[in-house]
C-alpha positions as CSV (number, residue, x, y, z in Angstrom):
1,M,0.0,0.0,0.0
2,A,2.9,2.4,0.7
3,N,4.1,1.8,-2.9
4,V,0.7,2.9,-4.2
5,R,0.7,5.9,-2.0
6,R,4.2,6.9,-3.3
7,R,3.1,6.4,-6.9
8,L,-0.1,8.5,-6.3
9,E,2.1,11.3,-4.8
10,R,4.3,11.2,-7.9
11,L,1.2,11.3,-10.2
12,E,-0.2,14.3,-8.2
13,R,3.2,16.1,-8.6
14,F,3.2,15.4,-12.3
15,L,-0.3,16.7,-12.8
16,A,0.1,19.7,-10.5
17,P,3.8,20.8,-10.7
18,E,3.3,24.1,-9.0
19,P,2.6,23.8,-5.2
20,A,0.7,27.1,-5.3
21,A,-2.9,27.1,-4.3
22,D,-4.4,27.5,-7.8
23,P,-7.7,26.1,-8.9
24,Y,-6.2,23.6,-11.2
25,D,-4.2,22.1,-8.3
26,A,-7.4,21.7,-6.2
27,I,-9.4,20.1,-9.0
28,N,-6.6,17.7,-10.0
29,R,-6.1,16.6,-6.4
30,L,-9.9,16.0,-5.9
31,A,-10.1,14.1,-9.2
32,L,-7.1,11.9,-8.4
33,Q,-8.5,11.1,-5.0
34,S,-11.7,9.8,-6.5
35,L,-10.0,7.3,-8.9
36,A,-9.6,3.6,-8.3
37,T,-6.2,2.4,-7.3
38,E,-6.0,0.4,-10.5
39,D,-6.7,3.4,-12.6
40,L,-4.0,5.4,-10.7
41,T,-1.5,2.6,-11.2
42,V,-2.2,2.4,-15.0
43,L,-1.9,6.2,-15.3
44,I,1.4,6.2,-13.5
45,D,2.7,3.5,-15.8
46,V,1.6,5.5,-18.9
47,I,3.4,8.6,-17.6
48,E,6.6,6.7,-16.6
49,Q,6.7,5.0,-20.0
50,G,6.1,8.2,-21.8
51,K,3.4,6.7,-24.0
52,R,1.5,8.7,-26.5
53,A,-2.2,8.4,-26.9
54,C,-1.8,6.3,-30.1
55,E,0.2,3.7,-28.1
56,W,-2.3,3.2,-25.3
57,T,-3.9,-0.1,-24.6
58,D,-7.6,-0.4,-24.1
59,R,-7.0,-0.4,-20.3
60,E,-4.8,2.7,-20.5
61,S,-7.4,4.5,-22.5
62,A,-10.0,3.5,-20.0
63,A,-7.9,4.9,-17.1
64,V,-7.4,8.2,-19.0
65,K,-11.1,8.4,-19.6
66,A,-11.8,7.8,-15.9
67,L,-9.4,10.7,-15.1
68,T,-11.1,12.9,-17.6
69,G,-14.5,12.1,-16.2
70,A,-13.3,12.7,-12.6
71,L,-11.9,16.1,-13.6
72,E,-15.1,17.0,-15.3
73,Q,-17.1,15.9,-12.3
74,E,-15.0,18.0,-9.9
75,V,-15.2,21.0,-12.1
76,Q,-19.0,20.7,-12.0
77,R,-19.0,20.2,-8.2
78,A,-17.1,23.5,-8.1
79,G,-20.0,25.2,-9.9
80,Y,-18.9,25.3,-13.5
81,R,-20.9,23.8,-16.3
82,S,-17.9,22.4,-18.1
83,M,-14.1,22.1,-18.1
84,A,-14.0,24.8,-20.9
85,E,-15.9,27.2,-18.6
86,F,-13.5,26.4,-15.8
87,Q,-10.5,27.0,-18.0
88,R,-11.9,30.3,-19.2
89,S,-12.5,31.4,-15.7
90,C,-9.0,30.5,-14.6
91,A,-7.5,32.3,-17.7
92,S,-9.5,35.5,-16.8
93,G,-8.3,35.4,-13.3
94,R,-11.7,34.9,-11.6
């Protein structure tokens, strides 16, 4: 379990490289926390291997889709209608 925790921490650092309290960091952390351990493990492997989307297996594609869905869900929980609206809001500094 400690190995999974370390791998999760690495994945969080990869997705949120700046430790500042920005909205993207908060959304990423919440989304990652909601994923299944298996999805996290698969995502870490994809990142460590440097695979491009065209090289993903079906399982890897499913893990990326789970992450995308979790991000979208967290954005909606934060009161935005979509990821695009959230990104526009962040870009405008609101």
